[in-house]
C-alpha positions, 0 to 999 in steps of 0.5 A: 628104397625110401626108409628112415635111417639113423641120424648118425648115418646121415653124417657118416662119410661112408653113407654120404659116399653111397658105400653104406645103406645105413642103419634103419632108424628104430621107430619108437612108440611115441613116434607113431602117429596116433589115430584120431577121430578125424582120421577115422572115416564115418560110416556104417558096417558096409564101409568095412565089408564090401558084401554089405555095400554092394561093391565088388571086391577085387579078386584075390591073386591066383596064389590064394586059389592055389593055396586053398586047393593045396589045403583042401585036396583029399579032404573034400568029403570031410569039408562038405560034411562039416559044412552041412553040419554047421548049416544044420546047427545054424538053422536050429540056433536061428529058430531058437533066437527067433522064438526067444527074441521077444522075451530077451529084448525087453530085458536088455537095458542098453544104458547099463552097457 
């Protein structure tokens, strides 16, 4: 296992003899490498969400399928009813946004944001 150990451990004869695994070195906030602009890949939202980019994401391990099955067994009807209600609310809200869009957008002043 590759991990940082305390500098004291590196000088310790017990550690050097392999009889001690050492004390993990505590990382201070100042030791963390700051994220700079050059480290951040430029792009759009599709670089984060594979569904927008057209890329296929790797399937999750079977343990996630088993977990989902464990959490939903016995609640199938309630889940379906809740989903159907959500879809209906979203239809209404989408229509509301579409009708109000023309009156809302001219009022937005992005320079103030």
